[in-house]
N, C-alpha and C positions, 0 to 999 in steps of 0.2 A: 343150180342149173344155169348154164350159159346159153343165151339165145343165139341162134345163128345170125350172122350178119351177111348181108348181100355183098357180093364182091366189090361194089362201089361204095360201101359204107365203111368208113374208117372211124373206129371208136376213138374219141378224143381221150387224152390222158385223164386218168382218174386217180384219186388218192387211195390210201390203203383200205378205206371203208367203202369205196366204190362210187364216191361223189365226183362229178366233173371238177377238174382243177380250174377250168376256165368256162364259166357259164355261157359265154358268147359262142362257144363251139357247139352248142345244143341245136338240135332240130327235131322234128316230130318222128323221124325214122329212128333216131337215137332214143327218143322217149319210148318207142315201142320195144326196143331191145332192153332198156332199163326196166320197163314194166314187166317184161317176160321174166327177167331175173328175179323179180319179186313175186312171181306167179300171179300177175295181174293181167287180165285180158281187158285192154282199153275199150271203153264204150263212151257214149255221149256224156255221161256223168263225170267220168274220169277226165275226158278232154276239157270239159267246162272248167274244172278245177285247175288243171295244168295250164290251159291257155290263160286263165285269169292270173295265175302265178307268174307266167312269162310276161304278160302285159305289165303287171305290177313291177317286175324286175326291170323291164325296159324303161319305165317311167322313173323309178326311184333308185335303181342300181343296188338294191338289197332284196333278199327273199322276203316275201309277204309273211308276216306272222299269221298263225292259224286263225286268229280272231278276224283278220281281214277277209280270209277265205270264207269263214262262216258267215260274215256279213254279206258277202257276195252271194253265197248259196241261199241265204235267207230271202233274197229278192224273189227267188223262184219257189223255195220250199217252205218259207215261213219258219215256224218254231222247230221244224224237223232238221234244220240245217246242220247243227252241231252233231246230231245223231248220224246224219248221212255222211259227214266227213269221216267220222270214226268207223262207219261201216265200210266206206271205200278204202280206207287205209288203217286196217286193224292193228298193224304193227307200229303205228305212229306216223304222225304228220311229217316229222323231220326225217325219219328213217325211209319212208316210202314216197310221199308226195314231193318233198324237196329233192330227193334223188332223181325221180322220174322227170321232174321239171328242169333238171340240169343245174340246180343250185349247188354252190359250195355248201358243205355241212355247216349250218349255223352253230358256231361254237358256244355261244352264250345261252342256247336253248337246251331244254331237256329233250330227250329223245322221244317223248310221248306226243 
């Protein structure tokens, strides 16, 4: 399912799997489109993860490993953090969260 784009939203170039080729071309409107393609309705929990991932990328120039996202979520959710991440992205952190956050597909990681 392709999400409609507004006339002023130009979707950046993506690879064959749908990941952005250049993460710096990401914005929150693009995240909404990418989320809709994954049948995800963005809410505060999703935005918390995605914004953390973007902040991490801005600081380190690499996608945050899932363990860093879980640590971030644990500050608010405690021991339920890992479970919550998997509830939010049931088809995998790399497949869904990294894609929505505008990351290149991490080649060295599993898709789970």
